[in-house]
N, C-alpha and C positions, 0 to 999 in steps of 0.2 A: 547616765549618760544614755540620752537616745539622741535620734538624727530628724532635722525636720527633712518632709518629702520636701522639693524644688518642682519634681516636673513625673509626669507620667506617659510611658510611652504607649501610644495607640496600640489598640489590639495585644496590647501584653495581658501575662497572668494579672499583673499590679492592675490596668485598666478593668480587667474582667471582674477583679470584687471590687472595684467600685471603690479602689483607692482614689485620693485626691491629691493637688498640691495642697501644703499645709500642714497636713495632716504627720504627725510625727511617730516612728518608727521606733517601739520602747524595744521588743525581743522579736526572736524567730526560733520555735520550737524551744522553747523555756529560755533561753541563753541569751543577754544582756546583748544588744549593739551598739560597740561602741566608736566602730570605725570602718572603713571598709576591708579590714582582714575578717573584721568578726560578719559583718554582711557577706562577703562572696564564700566564704567556710560555709556558714549556716545557712545559704540559700541553694547549695548545691543539691540538696535532696529532693525529690518529686513530690515531695507532700510537704506544704509549712505551714504550720497555724503561727501567725503572725498577732503579735497585739500592739498596736497603733493607738496614740490618742487627738480628739478631735476637739480643738476647743475645750482642752480640757477635761476632756470625759474619753474615758479607757473604752475600746472595744476590738474586738477580735476579727478576724479572718481565717479561712481555713484558704489555701490555694493551691491548686494541682498543676503540674509542670514538667514537661519531660525533665531529667537529673541531668543538672550542669547549665541546661538552660537560664535565658536572663531572666530574672523577675519582674523589671521594667522601670524600677524608681530609679529618680535620678534627684542629686542631693547638690548641697550648694558649690561644693570643693570635692574631689575626685577622690582626696580623703575619707571625707565627710568631718576632718577634723583638722586641727591647724599642723603644718610640718614640726616637727621636733628639730630642737636646731642643737650643735653641737656645744656642750658643755666644757671645753679643754680648752687651752689656750698654747696649742704648738708652738715648736721654737720654728717648724719648717713652715707653716701655714701661710699659702700664698695670697690671701684673702689681708692678713695684716698688710701685707707689704706692695698694697695696691693703691695707688695715688686717690685723694680725697677728689669727689664730683664726679664718679660714672655713675651709671644706671644704679638705682639702688639694687635690683636683685644680684649683682655680681657679691653684694657685700653679705647674704645670706650662707651663715656656714648648717651645712643640710649635716644632718646626725639621726636618719631616720631609718627604723631595720623595714617599716612596713613599704618604701621607699627600695631599699635596698633585695626586698622580695620584688616587690612588681615594675621597677626599671634598673635594677642591677647597681644602684648606687652604694658603696662603700660605706662600713658602720664602723667604728670605735669599739662599740658596746660600753662604753662609759655612764651613757646615761640608761641603760637598762637596768632592771633589777630583774631576781629570779623569776616572779614572775611572770616575766618577759620572754626569757627565755623556755620555759617552761610550755607557753603559748606558742612559740617556734617551732618546738619540740612537735608540742601535740597539732599545729597545724601541718607539718610539713614542710617548714618552708626555706627553701636554701636562701642562706644570705651570701654576700660578702664581706667581707672585716677589712679593717686598716688594722694590721698589726703592731708592722715598725719593728720591733723588737721583743721578745720573748722572754727578756731579763725583767723582772719587775721593777725595777728601784731605776733601772736605765727610761723603762716607758712613762715612768713618772715625771722622769726628770723633761722629757722630751715631752711630755704632753702636758706638765703643767697642771694633772692632776691627782692627786693622792689615792684617786682609787683605781686609778689606768693598771696599774700594776694586779692589782687582784680579777680583777674582771677576766684578765688573761683565763681564767678558770672556767670559762662559758666557751673557750675553743675547744673544751676534754668533753665537755657536756655536749654539744652540740655533736661533735663528730661521735660521739658512745651511741647517742639517737639513730645515728643510720644516715642523718644528712652530709648535704655534700657542702663545702666553703669554698669560693676564691678569693684567695688574700693578696695584700700588697703591701711592698714597705718602700714607703719613701726614705729614703738611703741618702744620708749625711757625713762629707768625709769628718773624717776623725771621732766620729759619736757612735754611728751604728752600722759602720759598716769594719770592713776585718775579721776581729775573731769574734765580734760578737752579731756581726750579717752568717759567718757560720754558726754559731748556737742558734739564730733566730732558724733558719734555715733546717739544721737538724733535730730543732725539738717540731718544726712543722712537720718533716718527713714522717717524725713517730705517729702524728696522724693518721699517716695513709692508711687505708684507701679515700678517707673523706675528707683530706685536701684535694680539691680538683688540679689549682694552677695557684702558682704564686708571682705574680710580676713585681720585679725591683726596679723601680722608677729614681731617678737622682733629681736631689733637690731642685729647685728653681730658687733663685734667688735674684731681687731686682733691688734699682736703686733706691727703693723706700725702706728701707730696714732701719733709719735714725730711731735709736729708743729698745731695737728688736735684740733677740741672743744673736751674737755674733756668728755667723755662717759665711761661707765661702761655694762658689761653683769646686765641681772635683777637677782634678788636673789628670791629664791623660795616662798618667803613669799609674794612678788611683784607680781612674775606669777602666785599664784592664786588670788589675787588683781584683776588683768587683767581678768582672766580667769571670774570670780564673776562677773563683769561690762557685760563683751560680753555675756552671757550667762544670767542675766538677762535682756538686751534688748533684747537678741534673743527670749526671751520666750515673752514677750510686743510685736513684731512683727509676733510671732506666732498666736499670739491670736487675734490679730487686720486683719492680712495679710495674712494669713496661708502659712507666710513664714518667716523661724529665720533671716534671711536679713544679718547677720554680725556671723562668727566664729572666734575663735583663731584657730593659727596656732600649728601644732603637736609639733609644740617644745616646745610651752610654756606647756602644759601637764607633756611632760618629764621633764621639768626643776620644774613643780611645785611637782613632784612626783606624781600627781594623775592618776585615769584610763581614758583610752580613753573613749569619751562618747558613746554611743552606735549607732550604722547601720541608725537608722532613723533620728538621729541628723542630720545628714549630706546630708540628703534630694538625692538630684540629683548631688551630690559634684561638687557644682557649681567652687568653688577654690580648686580643685584638682592641678591642676598647680602652686599655692603658698603654698603648702605644706599643706594644709588643709583635711584631708580624708585621708590622702596616707597609713599612719597606720592601722587605723579601715579596709580599703581596703582592705589592705594586710592580714592582720589576718583573714577576711573573706572569702578571695579566697582559703588562705592557709585550712581554715578549710573545706571549698568545697571541693577543689580537692584532698585532703586524704580522704573523702567518698568512692571516686568510683575510688581509686588509684589501681594498682597493687601493691600487697603485697610479690611476688614471685621473690623477685632481690636478686640479690647475694649482700653481705657484703660490705660495703664501708663506708669510713670516712672522713668526707671534714671539711675545714677550714672555717666559712665565718667568713670575717674583713665589717665591719662598724665604723660608727662614735662612740664617745663614748656616744653622749646622748639616742641612740636608742639600746644601747647593751644590756641593759636588755630586752627590748623589742625583740628582734631577740631568745634572752636567753627561750624565754616563746615559741617561735615557733618553737624553736628545742626541746624543752619537750614536746610539742606535736607531732611534727613529728617523735621523738623517741619510744613517747608512742606508735603510731602506727606502725613503722617500727624499732623495737626494730636491728633491724639487721645495722642501719644503725647508727654511732656515727658523731654527726654537732655538730663542737667546734666553740664557738662563741669569738672573739675576738675586742673589743676597742680601734682603731688606737686611740690615742694622735695625735692630730697636731702640730707637732711642728714646721711646712713651717710657718702657719697662728697664732699659738698661743695657748694654750690650752683653749681658750677661745671660739676658734671657735670646737663646736664639733657635726655636722653634718656630713653626710656621705661623702655628695658631694661636699664638700671640702676637703675630703683625700685625698695627692700626693702618687704618686708611691715611693718617699723617702722615708716617713713615714712608707709604707709599708713594704719595705726592711729592712729599720734599724732595724721595730719590732718587726717584723717575721721570720728573717735571724738565723737560728740553734735551729728553733723553730721543732716539728713534725707534720707535716703540713695534713699529709695525702695522699688519692687519689686527691685532688684538691682544689684549694682556690677559693672563689666565693667569690665576690665581686658586689654591685650593680652600676649597668649601669651608676648612675648619679656620679660617681668618673671618669667618661672617657665624652672626647669632643662629642659631638652630630652625629656627622659623622664618626669619625674615633676614632680607641682605642689608643687616648690619657689621660694622667693626666694631671691637671691645671700644675705640674710643667717641661713638654713639655718629660717626659720619657712613654715608653711607656708598654702596655701590656707583649710586647715579651722581654723588658728590665724588668720586674720584674718576670719573667718564668725565664729568665737566673739565674737571683739576687739567686730567691729561689729556683731554681730547681722544679719545678713545673709546671703544666700549671694552669692556668689561666681562669675561666668563669664567665662571666659577664651578670646579668639577670637583667630584666623590672623590675618597681615594682608593679609584675602582682601574684598573687599567685598560678596559676598553675604553670608558669614558674621557679618559684622560687623552685616550689615542684620537679618539673623536672631538673634542675639544684642541687637539693638536692641527688636526685635519681639516678644521670650520665645519667637521659633521654635526648638524641640526641631530639630535637623538630626541 
């Protein structure tokens, strides 16, 4: 396989070597180039012998550059190849539970080890072969793995893939190579919780210190499950049992390895009606992007921001909309802010998720339609505040394809979105532009 060059950065080593758009990169230092990982790995040296093709004829160039400097070639896609999609049919897959008619990208099931290394995506290992694992080990690629269970038979059942159990062998192979892994478990009541969860955490702990962290997140169950495996959300008492199992194993790992290894997602504490652990529990927040420690971090940062904030600000009233799960948490933050800044009024509204179903309670899945329906006619004050996770990463679009402008027009109020950052959160409440 080879990759067609679509652009050459000006004054780059490739530009000086007179490589042109339309040339096809075949190999670097004798290594065939199949994708971005090959390109990045074999470009790291300071002397590169490139084999290319131009109009069907092979030619070579020798390029000298500083080690790890960019070669300067551009390709049609970031991966220089198509994304690898998931070959499983997991009983808990959220994409299978979405309604029809949403934007096409929301239906793509990614399971690409290259994106795991480059962007932190989680992979199941089921579409990898021995040669892929050998390359991961050779290139020293730390990846994130969706484990779910270390019971081979149960893993096959949960993922509807007869190879899912045998692929667990790759966990040990990767760990034995000295690489580090972050893992996640989507936990489903009466399936991979209880003793099965204990087994999985024990098996992963046996791979320490090469397991950096394990996030255990509760399954999300929407109203669009017709014809799918019968699943239900966790009940409060079940969420408490999950927390007890994880915290018990975390204490063992802390005693033996100096790190807790495994963490419940914040949602489990909200479901269980339990207080969040203290800051020290989350160590360096290794599973922050997986919803572990987001609320504790936000609370600590708001507290810190309040210590040094400007108290000489004009009166202001805002409405903060969130999912129903974290409504109580945000009320506590609002009370803390108003105690320090009594000229502020912060009204918190938990938005019931009619779009996906009331069992979906997280803020990141709230749609513009539900915001508009449930806030229309209410006195919202000077501004409506929302968490940025409600929006598409690169533009102000909600999951139902309505925009922030649509919400502003319908509710006749300006909308401000803020990241899960306590300083930005307080600035938004205070009306300070950043």
